[in-house]
PyMOL commands that place a pseudoatom at each C-alpha (Angstrom):
pseudoatom trace, name=CA, resn=UNK, resi=1, chain=A, elem=C, hetatm=0, pos=[2.803, -2.890, 52.273]
pseudoatom trace, name=CA, resn=UNK, resi=2, chain=A, elem=C, hetatm=0, pos=[1.119, -1.623, 49.066]
pseudoatom trace, name=CA, resn=UNK, resi=3, chain=A, elem=C, hetatm=0, pos=[-2.485, -3.082, 48.537]
pseudoatom trace, name=CA, resn=UNK, resi=4, chain=A, elem=C, hetatm=0, pos=[-3.030, -3.988, 44.809]
pseudoatom trace, name=CA, resn=UNK, resi=5, chain=A, elem=C, hetatm=0, pos=[-4.990, -1.357, 43.246]
pseudoatom trace, name=CA, resn=UNK, resi=6, chain=A, elem=C, hetatm=0, pos=[-8.995, -2.418, 42.891]
pseudoatom trace, name=CA, resn=UNK, resi=7, chain=A, elem=C, hetatm=0, pos=[-9.943, -3.058, 39.099]
pseudoatom trace, name=CA, resn=UNK, resi=8, chain=A, elem=C, hetatm=0, pos=[-12.034, 0.834, 38.482]
pseudoatom trace, name=CA, resn=UNK, resi=9, chain=A, elem=C, hetatm=0, pos=[-8.901, 2.556, 39.397]
pseudoatom trace, name=CA, resn=UNK, resi=10, chain=A, elem=C, hetatm=0, pos=[-6.694, 0.610, 36.783]
pseudoatom trace, name=CA, resn=UNK, resi=11, chain=A, elem=C, hetatm=0, pos=[-5.629, 3.571, 34.190]
pseudoatom trace, name=CA, resn=UNK, resi=12, chain=A, elem=C, hetatm=0, pos=[-5.759, 3.186, 30.604]
pseudoatom trace, name=CA, resn=UNK, resi=13, chain=A, elem=C, hetatm=0, pos=[-2.324, 3.164, 30.448]
pseudoatom trace, name=CA, resn=UNK, resi=14, chain=A, elem=C, hetatm=0, pos=[-2.005, 0.734, 32.340]
pseudoatom trace, name=CA, resn=UNK, resi=15, chain=A, elem=C, hetatm=0, pos=[-4.778, -1.502, 30.462]
pseudoatom trace, name=CA, resn=UNK, resi=16, chain=A, elem=C, hetatm=0, pos=[-2.744, -1.224, 27.255]
pseudoatom trace, name=CA, resn=UNK, resi=17, chain=A, elem=C, hetatm=0, pos=[0.583, -1.937, 28.300]
pseudoatom trace, name=CA, resn=UNK, resi=18, chain=A, elem=C, hetatm=0, pos=[-0.839, -5.122, 29.965]
pseudoatom trace, name=CA, resn=UNK, resi=19, chain=A, elem=C, hetatm=0, pos=[-2.471, -5.447, 26.572]
pseudoatom trace, name=CA, resn=UNK, resi=20, chain=A, elem=C, hetatm=0, pos=[0.721, -5.126, 24.946]
pseudoatom trace, name=CA, resn=UNK, resi=21, chain=A, elem=C, hetatm=0, pos=[2.326, -7.488, 26.749]
pseudoatom trace, name=CA, resn=UNK, resi=22, chain=A, elem=C, hetatm=0, pos=[-0.309, -10.088, 26.367]
pseudoatom trace, name=CA, resn=UNK, resi=23, chain=A, elem=C, hetatm=0, pos=[0.148, -9.416, 22.950]
pseudoatom trace, name=CA, resn=UNK, resi=24, chain=A, elem=C, hetatm=0, pos=[3.627, -10.165, 22.663]
pseudoatom trace, name=CA, resn=UNK, resi=25, chain=A, elem=C, hetatm=0, pos=[3.569, -13.130, 24.629]
pseudoatom trace, name=CA, resn=UNK, resi=26, chain=A, elem=C, hetatm=0, pos=[1.211, -14.793, 22.296]
pseudoatom trace, name=CA, resn=UNK, resi=27, chain=A, elem=C, hetatm=0, pos=[3.895, -13.881, 19.327]
pseudoatom trace, name=CA, resn=UNK, resi=28, chain=A, elem=C, hetatm=0, pos=[6.866, -14.934, 21.295]
pseudoatom trace, name=CA, resn=UNK, resi=29, chain=A, elem=C, hetatm=0, pos=[4.867, -18.117, 21.719]
pseudoatom trace, name=CA, resn=UNK, resi=30, chain=A, elem=C, hetatm=0, pos=[3.735, -18.594, 17.731]
pseudoatom trace, name=CA, resn=UNK, resi=31, chain=A, elem=C, hetatm=0, pos=[7.465, -17.818, 16.594]
pseudoatom trace, name=CA, resn=UNK, resi=32, chain=A, elem=C, hetatm=0, pos=[8.810, -20.206, 19.194]
pseudoatom trace, name=CA, resn=UNK, resi=33, chain=A, elem=C, hetatm=0, pos=[6.955, -22.965, 18.167]
pseudoatom trace, name=CA, resn=UNK, resi=34, chain=A, elem=C, hetatm=0, pos=[6.969, -21.885, 14.112]
pseudoatom trace, name=CA, resn=UNK, resi=35, chain=A, elem=C, hetatm=0, pos=[10.634, -21.729, 14.030]
pseudoatom trace, name=CA, resn=UNK, resi=36, chain=A, elem=C, hetatm=0, pos=[10.893, -25.153, 15.709]
pseudoatom trace, name=CA, resn=UNK, resi=37, chain=A, elem=C, hetatm=0, pos=[8.710, -26.760, 13.632]
pseudoatom trace, name=CA, resn=UNK, resi=38, chain=A, elem=C, hetatm=0, pos=[10.223, -24.947, 10.579]
pseudoatom trace, name=CA, resn=UNK, resi=39, chain=A, elem=C, hetatm=0, pos=[13.757, -26.440, 11.966]
pseudoatom trace, name=CA, resn=UNK, resi=40, chain=A, elem=C, hetatm=0, pos=[12.006, -30.022, 12.056]
pseudoatom trace, name=CA, resn=UNK, resi=41, chain=A, elem=C, hetatm=0, pos=[10.793, -30.023, 8.295]
pseudoatom trace, name=CA, resn=UNK, resi=42, chain=A, elem=C, hetatm=0, pos=[13.880, -28.583, 6.749]
pseudoatom trace, name=CA, resn=UNK, resi=43, chain=A, elem=C, hetatm=0, pos=[16.834, -30.542, 8.505]
pseudoatom trace, name=CA, resn=UNK, resi=44, chain=A, elem=C, hetatm=0, pos=[17.469, -33.862, 7.697]
pseudoatom trace, name=CA, resn=UNK, resi=45, chain=A, elem=C, hetatm=0, pos=[19.538, -33.885, 10.864]
pseudoatom trace, name=CA, resn=UNK, resi=46, chain=A, elem=C, hetatm=0, pos=[17.758, -32.668, 13.541]
pseudoatom trace, name=CA, resn=UNK, resi=47, chain=A, elem=C, hetatm=0, pos=[14.828, -35.387, 11.870]
pseudoatom trace, name=CA, resn=UNK, resi=48, chain=A, elem=C, hetatm=0, pos=[17.260, -38.159, 12.392]
pseudoatom trace, name=CA, resn=UNK, resi=49, chain=A, elem=C, hetatm=0, pos=[18.849, -37.160, 15.425]
pseudoatom trace, name=CA, resn=UNK, resi=50, chain=A, elem=C, hetatm=0, pos=[18.330, -39.568, 18.227]
pseudoatom trace, name=CA, resn=UNK, resi=51, chain=A, elem=C, hetatm=0, pos=[19.402, -36.665, 21.176]
pseudoatom trace, name=CA, resn=UNK, resi=52, chain=A, elem=C, hetatm=0, pos=[16.465, -36.399, 24.160]
pseudoatom trace, name=CA, resn=UNK, resi=53, chain=A, elem=C, hetatm=0, pos=[16.247, -32.692, 23.780]
pseudoatom trace, name=CA, resn=UNK, resi=54, chain=A, elem=C, hetatm=0, pos=[15.010, -33.501, 19.990]
pseudoatom trace, name=CA, resn=UNK, resi=55, chain=A, elem=C, hetatm=0, pos=[12.215, -35.386, 21.214]
pseudoatom trace, name=CA, resn=UNK, resi=56, chain=A, elem=C, hetatm=0, pos=[11.358, -32.851, 24.171]
pseudoatom trace, name=CA, resn=UNK, resi=57, chain=A, elem=C, hetatm=0, pos=[11.380, -30.250, 21.817]
pseudoatom trace, name=CA, resn=UNK, resi=58, chain=A, elem=C, hetatm=0, pos=[9.242, -31.751, 19.065]
pseudoatom trace, name=CA, resn=UNK, resi=59, chain=A, elem=C, hetatm=0, pos=[6.625, -31.662, 21.769]
pseudoatom trace, name=CA, resn=UNK, resi=60, chain=A, elem=C, hetatm=0, pos=[6.030, -28.178, 21.250]
pseudoatom trace, name=CA, resn=UNK, resi=61, chain=A, elem=C, hetatm=0, pos=[5.125, -28.203, 17.480]
pseudoatom trace, name=CA, resn=UNK, resi=62, chain=A, elem=C, hetatm=0, pos=[3.114, -31.818, 18.164]
pseudoatom trace, name=CA, resn=UNK, resi=63, chain=A, elem=C, hetatm=0, pos=[1.426, -30.573, 21.136]
pseudoatom trace, name=CA, resn=UNK, resi=64, chain=A, elem=C, hetatm=0, pos=[0.763, -26.926, 20.015]
pseudoatom trace, name=CA, resn=UNK, resi=65, chain=A, elem=C, hetatm=0, pos=[-2.883, -25.375, 19.566]
pseudoatom trace, name=CA, resn=UNK, resi=66, chain=A, elem=C, hetatm=0, pos=[-4.137, -27.733, 16.653]
pseudoatom trace, name=CA, resn=UNK, resi=67, chain=A, elem=C, hetatm=0, pos=[-0.722, -30.094, 16.824]
pseudoatom trace, name=CA, resn=UNK, resi=68, chain=A, elem=C, hetatm=0, pos=[0.783, -29.178, 13.326]
pseudoatom trace, name=CA, resn=UNK, resi=69, chain=A, elem=C, hetatm=0, pos=[2.485, -32.684, 13.175]
pseudoatom trace, name=CA, resn=UNK, resi=70, chain=A, elem=C, hetatm=0, pos=[1.873, -36.168, 14.660]
pseudoatom trace, name=CA, resn=UNK, resi=71, chain=A, elem=C, hetatm=0, pos=[3.207, -36.891, 18.254]
pseudoatom trace, name=CA, resn=UNK, resi=72, chain=A, elem=C, hetatm=0, pos=[2.943, -40.703, 17.604]
pseudoatom trace, name=CA, resn=UNK, resi=73, chain=A, elem=C, hetatm=0, pos=[5.846, -41.536, 15.393]
pseudoatom trace, name=CA, resn=UNK, resi=74, chain=A, elem=C, hetatm=0, pos=[8.318, -39.326, 16.874]
pseudoatom trace, name=CA, resn=UNK, resi=75, chain=A, elem=C, hetatm=0, pos=[7.677, -41.395, 20.487]
pseudoatom trace, name=CA, resn=UNK, resi=76, chain=A, elem=C, hetatm=0, pos=[7.470, -44.714, 17.906]
pseudoatom trace, name=CA, resn=UNK, resi=77, chain=A, elem=C, hetatm=0, pos=[11.146, -43.701, 16.577]
pseudoatom trace, name=CA, resn=UNK, resi=78, chain=A, elem=C, hetatm=0, pos=[12.509, -42.656, 19.666]
pseudoatom trace, name=CA, resn=UNK, resi=79, chain=A, elem=C, hetatm=0, pos=[11.188, -46.191, 21.372]
pseudoatom trace, name=CA, resn=UNK, resi=80, chain=A, elem=C, hetatm=0, pos=[14.146, -47.751, 19.547]
pseudoatom trace, name=CA, resn=UNK, resi=81, chain=A, elem=C, hetatm=0, pos=[16.960, -46.159, 21.190]
pseudoatom trace, name=CA, resn=UNK, resi=82, chain=A, elem=C, hetatm=0, pos=[15.710, -45.553, 24.624]
pseudoatom trace, name=CA, resn=UNK, resi=83, chain=A, elem=C, hetatm=0, pos=[13.748, -47.066, 27.292]
pseudoatom trace, name=CA, resn=UNK, resi=84, chain=A, elem=C, hetatm=0, pos=[10.274, -46.966, 27.466]
pseudoatom trace, name=CA, resn=UNK, resi=85, chain=A, elem=C, hetatm=0, pos=[9.630, -44.918, 30.955]
pseudoatom trace, name=CA, resn=UNK, resi=86, chain=A, elem=C, hetatm=0, pos=[12.608, -42.437, 29.401]
pseudoatom trace, name=CA, resn=UNK, resi=87, chain=A, elem=C, hetatm=0, pos=[11.269, -41.787, 26.677]
pseudoatom trace, name=CA, resn=UNK, resi=88, chain=A, elem=C, hetatm=0, pos=[7.204, -41.151, 27.926]
pseudoatom trace, name=CA, resn=UNK, resi=89, chain=A, elem=C, hetatm=0, pos=[8.596, -38.871, 30.945]
pseudoatom trace, name=CA, resn=UNK, resi=90, chain=A, elem=C, hetatm=0, pos=[10.949, -36.901, 28.176]
pseudoatom trace, name=CA, resn=UNK, resi=91, chain=A, elem=C, hetatm=0, pos=[7.938, -36.612, 26.179]
pseudoatom trace, name=CA, resn=UNK, resi=92, chain=A, elem=C, hetatm=0, pos=[5.694, -35.676, 29.484]
pseudoatom trace, name=CA, resn=UNK, resi=93, chain=A, elem=C, hetatm=0, pos=[7.728, -32.591, 30.272]
pseudoatom trace, name=CA, resn=UNK, resi=94, chain=A, elem=C, hetatm=0, pos=[7.875, -31.336, 26.633]
pseudoatom trace, name=CA, resn=UNK, resi=95, chain=A, elem=C, hetatm=0, pos=[3.871, -32.032, 26.836]
pseudoatom trace, name=CA, resn=UNK, resi=96, chain=A, elem=C, hetatm=0, pos=[3.212, -30.015, 29.506]
pseudoatom trace, name=CA, resn=UNK, resi=97, chain=A, elem=C, hetatm=0, pos=[5.222, -27.271, 28.971]
pseudoatom trace, name=CA, resn=UNK, resi=98, chain=A, elem=C, hetatm=0, pos=[3.421, -27.137, 25.438]
pseudoatom trace, name=CA, resn=UNK, resi=99, chain=A, elem=C, hetatm=0, pos=[-0.206, -27.486, 27.004]
pseudoatom trace, name=CA, resn=UNK, resi=100, chain=A, elem=C, hetatm=0, pos=[0.852, -24.666, 29.194]
pseudoatom trace, name=CA, resn=UNK, resi=101, chain=A, elem=C, hetatm=0, pos=[1.882, -22.550, 26.575]
pseudoatom trace, name=CA, resn=UNK, resi=102, chain=A, elem=C, hetatm=0, pos=[-1.707, -23.405, 24.514]
pseudoatom trace, name=CA, resn=UNK, resi=103, chain=A, elem=C, hetatm=0, pos=[-4.002, -22.758, 27.564]
pseudoatom trace, name=CA, resn=UNK, resi=104, chain=A, elem=C, hetatm=0, pos=[-1.856, -19.124, 27.501]
pseudoatom trace, name=CA, resn=UNK, resi=105, chain=A, elem=C, hetatm=0, pos=[-2.411, -18.660, 23.825]
pseudoatom trace, name=CA, resn=UNK, resi=106, chain=A, elem=C, hetatm=0, pos=[-6.187, -19.318, 23.984]
pseudoatom trace, name=CA, resn=UNK, resi=107, chain=A, elem=C, hetatm=0, pos=[-7.026, -17.343, 26.669]
pseudoatom trace, name=CA, resn=UNK, resi=108, chain=A, elem=C, hetatm=0, pos=[-5.581, -14.274, 24.369]
pseudoatom trace, name=CA, resn=UNK, resi=109, chain=A, elem=C, hetatm=0, pos=[-7.680, -15.723, 21.401]
pseudoatom trace, name=CA, resn=UNK, resi=110, chain=A, elem=C, hetatm=0, pos=[-10.259, -16.088, 23.234]
pseudoatom trace, name=CA, resn=UNK, resi=111, chain=A, elem=C, hetatm=0, pos=[-10.845, -12.059, 23.896]
pseudoatom trace, name=CA, resn=UNK, resi=112, chain=A, elem=C, hetatm=0, pos=[-10.919, -11.667, 20.122]
pseudoatom trace, name=CA, resn=UNK, resi=113, chain=A, elem=C, hetatm=0, pos=[-14.633, -10.553, 19.007]
pseudoatom trace, name=CA, resn=UNK, resi=114, chain=A, elem=C, hetatm=0, pos=[-15.280, -13.865, 16.091]
pseudoatom trace, name=CA, resn=UNK, resi=115, chain=A, elem=C, hetatm=0, pos=[-14.556, -16.074, 19.137]
pseudoatom trace, name=CA, resn=UNK, resi=116, chain=A, elem=C, hetatm=0, pos=[-16.396, -14.340, 21.852]
pseudoatom trace, name=CA, resn=UNK, resi=117, chain=A, elem=C, hetatm=0, pos=[-19.162, -14.498, 19.584]
pseudoatom trace, name=CA, resn=UNK, resi=118, chain=A, elem=C, hetatm=0, pos=[-18.639, -17.886, 18.786]
pseudoatom trace, name=CA, resn=UNK, resi=119, chain=A, elem=C, hetatm=0, pos=[-18.757, -18.348, 22.407]
pseudoatom trace, name=CA, resn=UNK, resi=120, chain=A, elem=C, hetatm=0, pos=[-22.547, -16.991, 22.791]
pseudoatom trace, name=CA, resn=UNK, resi=121, chain=A, elem=C, hetatm=0, pos=[-23.682, -18.710, 20.040]
pseudoatom trace, name=CA, resn=UNK, resi=122, chain=A, elem=C, hetatm=0, pos=[-26.416, -21.792, 21.004]
pseudoatom trace, name=CA, resn=UNK, resi=123, chain=A, elem=C, hetatm=0, pos=[-24.084, -24.559, 19.783]
pseudoatom trace, name=CA, resn=UNK, resi=124, chain=A, elem=C, hetatm=0, pos=[-21.175, -23.264, 22.079]
pseudoatom trace, name=CA, resn=UNK, resi=125, chain=A, elem=C, hetatm=0, pos=[-23.421, -22.639, 25.322]
pseudoatom trace, name=CA, resn=UNK, resi=126, chain=A, elem=C, hetatm=0, pos=[-24.723, -26.440, 24.586]
pseudoatom trace, name=CA, resn=UNK, resi=127, chain=A, elem=C, hetatm=0, pos=[-21.096, -27.988, 23.971]
pseudoatom trace, name=CA, resn=UNK, resi=128, chain=A, elem=C, hetatm=0, pos=[-19.834, -25.989, 27.488]
pseudoatom trace, name=CA, resn=UNK, resi=129, chain=A, elem=C, hetatm=0, pos=[-22.740, -27.070, 29.360]
pseudoatom trace, name=CA, resn=UNK, resi=130, chain=A, elem=C, hetatm=0, pos=[-22.557, -31.009, 28.118]
pseudoatom trace, name=CA, resn=UNK, resi=131, chain=A, elem=C, hetatm=0, pos=[-18.348, -30.606, 29.156]
pseudoatom trace, name=CA, resn=UNK, resi=132, chain=A, elem=C, hetatm=0, pos=[-19.800, -29.763, 32.651]
pseudoatom trace, name=CA, resn=UNK, resi=133, chain=A, elem=C, hetatm=0, pos=[-21.317, -32.876, 33.492]
pseudoatom trace, name=CA, resn=UNK, resi=134, chain=A, elem=C, hetatm=0, pos=[-18.106, -34.667, 33.551]
pseudoatom trace, name=CA, resn=UNK, resi=135, chain=A, elem=C, hetatm=0, pos=[-14.707, -32.121, 32.289]
pseudoatom trace, name=CA, resn=UNK, resi=136, chain=A, elem=C, hetatm=0, pos=[-12.569, -34.510, 33.765]
pseudoatom trace, name=CA, resn=UNK, resi=137, chain=A, elem=C, hetatm=0, pos=[-13.620, -37.713, 32.263]
pseudoatom trace, name=CA, resn=UNK, resi=138, chain=A, elem=C, hetatm=0, pos=[-14.287, -36.249, 28.966]
pseudoatom trace, name=CA, resn=UNK, resi=139, chain=A, elem=C, hetatm=0, pos=[-10.885, -34.886, 28.708]
pseudoatom trace, name=CA, resn=UNK, resi=140, chain=A, elem=C, hetatm=0, pos=[-8.888, -38.293, 30.302]
pseudoatom trace, name=CA, resn=UNK, resi=141, chain=A, elem=C, hetatm=0, pos=[-10.598, -40.113, 27.801]
pseudoatom trace, name=CA, resn=UNK, resi=142, chain=A, elem=C, hetatm=0, pos=[-10.060, -37.438, 24.800]
pseudoatom trace, name=CA, resn=UNK, resi=143, chain=A, elem=C, hetatm=0, pos=[-6.421, -36.884, 25.750]
pseudoatom trace, name=CA, resn=UNK, resi=144, chain=A, elem=C, hetatm=0, pos=[-5.867, -40.925, 25.716]
pseudoatom trace, name=CA, resn=UNK, resi=145, chain=A, elem=C, hetatm=0, pos=[-7.481, -41.751, 23.215]
pseudoatom trace, name=CA, resn=UNK, resi=146, chain=A, elem=C, hetatm=0, pos=[-5.896, -41.536, 19.332]
pseudoatom trace, name=CA, resn=UNK, resi=147, chain=A, elem=C, hetatm=0, pos=[-8.449, -38.769, 18.246]
pseudoatom trace, name=CA, resn=UNK, resi=148, chain=A, elem=C, hetatm=0, pos=[-7.703, -35.186, 17.619]
pseudoatom trace, name=CA, resn=UNK, resi=149, chain=A, elem=C, hetatm=0, pos=[-7.366, -33.174, 20.841]
pseudoatom trace, name=CA, resn=UNK, resi=150, chain=A, elem=C, hetatm=0, pos=[-7.375, -29.527, 19.408]
pseudoatom trace, name=CA, resn=UNK, resi=151, chain=A, elem=C, hetatm=0, pos=[-10.958, -28.914, 19.614]
pseudoatom trace, name=CA, resn=UNK, resi=152, chain=A, elem=C, hetatm=0, pos=[-10.610, -30.035, 23.815]
pseudoatom trace, name=CA, resn=UNK, resi=153, chain=A, elem=C, hetatm=0, pos=[-8.157, -27.310, 24.286]
pseudoatom trace, name=CA, resn=UNK, resi=154, chain=A, elem=C, hetatm=0, pos=[-10.372, -24.631, 23.315]
pseudoatom trace, name=CA, resn=UNK, resi=155, chain=A, elem=C, hetatm=0, pos=[-13.026, -26.187, 24.650]
pseudoatom trace, name=CA, resn=UNK, resi=156, chain=A, elem=C, hetatm=0, pos=[-10.860, -25.868, 27.980]
pseudoatom trace, name=CA, resn=UNK, resi=157, chain=A, elem=C, hetatm=0, pos=[-10.854, -22.000, 27.682]
pseudoatom trace, name=CA, resn=UNK, resi=158, chain=A, elem=C, hetatm=0, pos=[-14.064, -21.194, 26.357]
pseudoatom trace, name=CA, resn=UNK, resi=159, chain=A, elem=C, hetatm=0, pos=[-15.545, -23.048, 29.554]
pseudoatom trace, name=CA, resn=UNK, resi=160, chain=A, elem=C, hetatm=0, pos=[-13.190, -21.323, 32.166]
pseudoatom trace, name=CA, resn=UNK, resi=161, chain=A, elem=C, hetatm=0, pos=[-11.872, -24.803, 33.451]
pseudoatom trace, name=CA, resn=UNK, resi=162, chain=A, elem=C, hetatm=0, pos=[-9.230, -24.367, 35.419]
pseudoatom trace, name=CA, resn=UNK, resi=163, chain=A, elem=C, hetatm=0, pos=[-5.418, -24.793, 34.194]
pseudoatom trace, name=CA, resn=UNK, resi=164, chain=A, elem=C, hetatm=0, pos=[-4.014, -26.835, 36.919]
pseudoatom trace, name=CA, resn=UNK, resi=165, chain=A, elem=C, hetatm=0, pos=[-7.347, -29.290, 36.815]
pseudoatom trace, name=CA, resn=UNK, resi=166, chain=A, elem=C, hetatm=0, pos=[-6.565, -29.677, 32.961]
pseudoatom trace, name=CA, resn=UNK, resi=167, chain=A, elem=C, hetatm=0, pos=[-2.770, -30.224, 33.814]
pseudoatom trace, name=CA, resn=UNK, resi=168, chain=A, elem=C, hetatm=0, pos=[-3.485, -32.737, 35.979]
pseudoatom trace, name=CA, resn=UNK, resi=169, chain=A, elem=C, hetatm=0, pos=[-5.996, -34.290, 33.292]
pseudoatom trace, name=CA, resn=UNK, resi=170, chain=A, elem=C, hetatm=0, pos=[-2.639, -34.061, 30.591]
pseudoatom trace, name=CA, resn=UNK, resi=171, chain=A, elem=C, hetatm=0, pos=[-0.344, -35.809, 33.045]
pseudoatom trace, name=CA, resn=UNK, resi=172, chain=A, elem=C, hetatm=0, pos=[-2.561, -39.245, 34.111]
pseudoatom trace, name=CA, resn=UNK, resi=173, chain=A, elem=C, hetatm=0, pos=[-4.135, -39.457, 30.645]
pseudoatom trace, name=CA, resn=UNK, resi=174, chain=A, elem=C, hetatm=0, pos=[-0.829, -38.767, 28.393]
pseudoatom trace, name=CA, resn=UNK, resi=175, chain=A, elem=C, hetatm=0, pos=[1.797, -40.846, 30.549]
pseudoatom trace, name=CA, resn=UNK, resi=176, chain=A, elem=C, hetatm=0, pos=[0.496, -44.117, 30.374]
pseudoatom trace, name=CA, resn=UNK, resi=177, chain=A, elem=C, hetatm=0, pos=[-0.200, -43.336, 26.821]
pseudoatom trace, name=CA, resn=UNK, resi=178, chain=A, elem=C, hetatm=0, pos=[3.262, -42.630, 26.178]
pseudoatom trace, name=CA, resn=UNK, resi=179, chain=A, elem=C, hetatm=0, pos=[4.480, -45.221, 27.717]
pseudoatom trace, name=CA, resn=UNK, resi=180, chain=A, elem=C, hetatm=0, pos=[2.747, -47.800, 25.978]
pseudoatom trace, name=CA, resn=UNK, resi=181, chain=A, elem=C, hetatm=0, pos=[3.652, -46.320, 22.960]
pseudoatom trace, name=CA, resn=UNK, resi=182, chain=A, elem=C, hetatm=0, pos=[6.952, -46.455, 23.428]
pseudoatom trace, name=CA, resn=UNK, resi=183, chain=A, elem=C, hetatm=0, pos=[7.138, -50.292, 24.769]
pseudoatom trace, name=CA, resn=UNK, resi=184, chain=A, elem=C, hetatm=0, pos=[4.781, -51.322, 21.644]
pseudoatom trace, name=CA, resn=UNK, resi=185, chain=A, elem=C, hetatm=0, pos=[7.458, -49.706, 19.566]
pseudoatom trace, name=CA, resn=UNK, resi=186, chain=A, elem=C, hetatm=0, pos=[10.640, -50.854, 21.714]
pseudoatom trace, name=CA, resn=UNK, resi=187, chain=A, elem=C, hetatm=0, pos=[8.944, -54.556, 21.176]
pseudoatom trace, name=CA, resn=UNK, resi=188, chain=A, elem=C, hetatm=0, pos=[8.375, -54.298, 17.450]
pseudoatom trace, name=CA, resn=UNK, resi=189, chain=A, elem=C, hetatm=0, pos=[11.268, -51.973, 16.524]
pseudoatom trace, name=CA, resn=UNK, resi=190, chain=A, elem=C, hetatm=0, pos=[9.512, -50.311, 13.466]
pseudoatom trace, name=CA, resn=UNK, resi=191, chain=A, elem=C, hetatm=0, pos=[11.921, -49.440, 10.816]
pseudoatom trace, name=CA, resn=UNK, resi=192, chain=A, elem=C, hetatm=0, pos=[11.736, -45.790, 10.115]
pseudoatom trace, name=CA, resn=UNK, resi=193, chain=A, elem=C, hetatm=0, pos=[10.346, -46.328, 6.933]
pseudoatom trace, name=CA, resn=UNK, resi=194, chain=A, elem=C, hetatm=0, pos=[7.210, -47.426, 8.527]
pseudoatom trace, name=CA, resn=UNK, resi=195, chain=A, elem=C, hetatm=0, pos=[7.331, -44.928, 10.713]
pseudoatom trace, name=CA, resn=UNK, resi=196, chain=A, elem=C, hetatm=0, pos=[7.548, -41.880, 8.045]
pseudoatom trace, name=CA, resn=UNK, resi=197, chain=A, elem=C, hetatm=0, pos=[5.020, -43.555, 6.062]
pseudoatom trace, name=CA, resn=UNK, resi=198, chain=A, elem=C, hetatm=0, pos=[2.757, -43.714, 9.652]
pseudoatom trace, name=CA, resn=UNK, resi=199, chain=A, elem=C, hetatm=0, pos=[3.765, -39.871, 10.007]
pseudoatom trace, name=CA, resn=UNK, resi=200, chain=A, elem=C, hetatm=0, pos=[2.570, -39.347, 6.452]
pseudoatom trace, name=CA, resn=UNK, resi=201, chain=A, elem=C, hetatm=0, pos=[-0.902, -40.774, 7.186]
pseudoatom trace, name=CA, resn=UNK, resi=202, chain=A, elem=C, hetatm=0, pos=[-1.572, -38.679, 10.398]
pseudoatom trace, name=CA, resn=UNK, resi=203, chain=A, elem=C, hetatm=0, pos=[-0.934, -35.841, 8.541]
pseudoatom trace, name=CA, resn=UNK, resi=204, chain=A, elem=C, hetatm=0, pos=[-3.185, -36.279, 5.713]
pseudoatom trace, name=CA, resn=UNK, resi=205, chain=A, elem=C, hetatm=0, pos=[-5.919, -38.168, 8.254]
pseudoatom trace, name=CA, resn=UNK, resi=206, chain=A, elem=C, hetatm=0, pos=[-5.691, -34.668, 10.300]
pseudoatom trace, name=CA, resn=UNK, resi=207, chain=A, elem=C, hetatm=0, pos=[-5.568, -32.222, 7.510]
pseudoatom trace, name=CA, resn=UNK, resi=208, chain=A, elem=C, hetatm=0, pos=[-7.434, -33.633, 4.531]
pseudoatom trace, name=CA, resn=UNK, resi=209, chain=A, elem=C, hetatm=0, pos=[-11.130, -33.311, 5.760]
pseudoatom trace, name=CA, resn=UNK, resi=210, chain=A, elem=C, hetatm=0, pos=[-10.447, -29.613, 6.872]
pseudoatom trace, name=CA, resn=UNK, resi=211, chain=A, elem=C, hetatm=0, pos=[-9.190, -29.064, 3.644]
pseudoatom trace, name=CA, resn=UNK, resi=212, chain=A, elem=C, hetatm=0, pos=[-12.475, -30.347, 2.003]
pseudoatom trace, name=CA, resn=UNK, resi=213, chain=A, elem=C, hetatm=0, pos=[-14.685, -28.295, 4.309]
pseudoatom trace, name=CA, resn=UNK, resi=214, chain=A, elem=C, hetatm=0, pos=[-12.905, -24.856, 3.417]
pseudoatom trace, name=CA, resn=UNK, resi=215, chain=A, elem=C, hetatm=0, pos=[-13.185, -25.919, 0.088]
pseudoatom trace, name=CA, resn=UNK, resi=216, chain=A, elem=C, hetatm=0, pos=[-16.908, -26.680, 0.096]
pseudoatom trace, name=CA, resn=UNK, resi=217, chain=A, elem=C, hetatm=0, pos=[-17.478, -23.517, 2.246]
pseudoatom trace, name=CA, resn=UNK, resi=218, chain=A, elem=C, hetatm=0, pos=[-15.254, -21.293, -0.091]
pseudoatom trace, name=CA, resn=UNK, resi=219, chain=A, elem=C, hetatm=0, pos=[-17.409, -23.021, -3.204]
pseudoatom trace, name=CA, resn=UNK, resi=220, chain=A, elem=C, hetatm=0, pos=[-21.109, -21.700, -1.158]
pseudoatom trace, name=CA, resn=UNK, resi=221, chain=A, elem=C, hetatm=0, pos=[-20.062, -18.710, -0.544]
pseudoatom trace, name=CA, resn=UNK, resi=222, chain=A, elem=C, hetatm=0, pos=[-18.397, -17.623, -3.601]
for i in range(1, 222): cmd.bond("trace and resi %d" % i, "trace and resi %d" % (i + 1))
show_as sticks, trace
zoom trace
């Protein structure tokens, strides 16, 4: 049986090849999610489609990195046509795969120089130490509560929290959350117009603060 080469015997060519593969995987993830998001935003037929495949694929842009679109309104929409557990399980399957892609993508980004420097800052070290006091509980509460979760995705990778444990948190927190949300949608049967308004409100509440912060920093440094 051939033994693996020790790390000090890995050739520069092999290192470069691994690097290129990781870059390729990263950009394939970006293109895949970007394509799904573009299709969703540009096609009215797709947005109105009631197929569970649409619900499954929607999980990727709604759970990838900074969550480009909100997940909750679409769960409310599909819960009018399917049972709460069906909606929750399909959403959960897509979310688990999306979070795995998140972990992979952020691990790649983590190696970039500006993030490596950010990791060494005092505030980052303090956050990581605080996170490690109760990582499972902190992640579970953040994943279940209606708060922006993307910061925790980055924190998990920056703190070298294991992928397996992270996915267990996602499963145990998001499955009951999705089920309760789908159950609420099933009972209330919210009109599509109100769901669309809810979608817009979530988009604005997520991105307006970031836009204001960017504008202030731009003025300050101009």
